[in-house]
N, C-alpha and C positions, 0 to 999 in steps of 0.2 A: 504494500500500500504506500503510495507516495506521501512523503512528509509535507504537510501543509505549511505554508509560510505564516509566521505570526502576523497578526494584524498590526499595521503601522500605528505608532503612537501619534495622535493628532491633538492639536490645541483644543479642539472642540468637535462635537459630532455634526456640526453644520455642513451640509453638502457643498456649499460654496467654499467653505474652509478646506474641505478635502480636495476640491479642484485646484484651489490656489496652492496648496501644499505640493501637489503633483506637478502643476504646470505654471506656477506663479512667476517664473522668470522668462525674460524675452528669449533667451537662447533655446529653451525647451520648445517653445512655440515655433520658433524659426526652423529648428531641426525637423519638427513634424511637418511644417509647411514644405520644406525642401523634399521630404519623403513623398508627400502627397502630390505636389505639383511638378517637381523636377525629377522625381524618381531616384533621388540620391540614396545610395545604399552602402557606401564605403566611407571610412574616416576621411580619406583624401577628398572625396567629393564634397563632404560637409565643410571641410576647410576652404574649399574654393567658393563658398557662398560669398556674395559681395558685401555682407555685413562684417566680415573679417573676424570670426570667432577665434580665440586663442586655443591652441591644441589642448592645454590642460583643462580649460573650461569645457571644451567639447567632450573630452574623455569623461569628465565628471557628469555632464548632463546625459550623455548616452548611458552611462551606468545607472543614473537615477531613473531615466525613462524605462530601462530594462527592469529595474527593481520594482517599479510600479506596474509592470505588465503592459506598458504601452508599446514597447518595441521588444523584439526578440533578436538574438544573434545566432549566427552559424558561421563556421569556418568556410571560407571561399573554397569550393571544390577544385578550382584551378590554381589556387595559391594558398596553401595552408597557413601562411603567415598573416593573411588578411581575414578580417571579420566582415560579414555582410549583415547589415541591419535591416530589419523588416518590421513594418507596422503589424501589430496584432489586431484582432477584431476590435479590441478595446481602443487601440490607437486609431484605427480607421473610422470608428464611431465618432471621432472628433471632427470629421469633415463638416458637418452642419454648423458646429460651433465656430470653426475657423472661417467658414463662409460668412457667417453673421458678423464676425469681428472685422473682416475685410470690408463688408458693406457698410458697417457702422462708421469705420474710419474714413472711408471714401465719402460718406455723406457729411462728415463734420470737419474734415481736414483736407488740405491739398495733398494729394497722393499721386503716385505714378501708376503705371500698369493699368491704364483705363480700359484696355482691351479685356483684361481679366475681369474687371469690375462689370463691364457691360455683359460679358458672358454669364457671370453669376446672376446679375439682375434679370436677364432675359428668361432664364429658367433654372432656378436654384436646384430643384429636384433632379433635373437632367444633368446638371453640372456635377452634383454629388454622386449620382449614379455612375457617371463616367469615371470618377475617381475610384469608386468601389470596384468597378469592372476592371480597370487597369491594374489595381492591386491584387484582385483575385487571380488575374492571369499571370502576374509576376511572382506570386507567393511561392517561395522555395522552402520555407521552413515547415516541417511537419506538424509541430504543435503550436502554431501561432493563433491561439484562441481569438 
């Protein structure tokens, strides 16, 4: 029988608090964004993001996201020294949340990538379905709940 993970200690039982404790820093959200929109799956690909994350911060956030079950890792079959990161079902379920965050920011701030914003506004459900389909097709990890 697999050993269950102990429940994480949280400041409170508030659902918003749980979300903030898992995703409350910009780097975690940007890593998830890169996985959903750009298909990033390796450490090097994440380092190439234009926000310029430091390698030590990236390693910490990837570890944190894996601990919370948002991403999973597997050795790259073509290069055993590399890890491949994959969103889990829990991670991909963040697509509607990130979509709403993008639309909120675009409505209230001057932002770039208006093509993405227009695509989201046109049909959010279709946009999110395309993300889910792309990730279902690229899933390589056997137990990515």
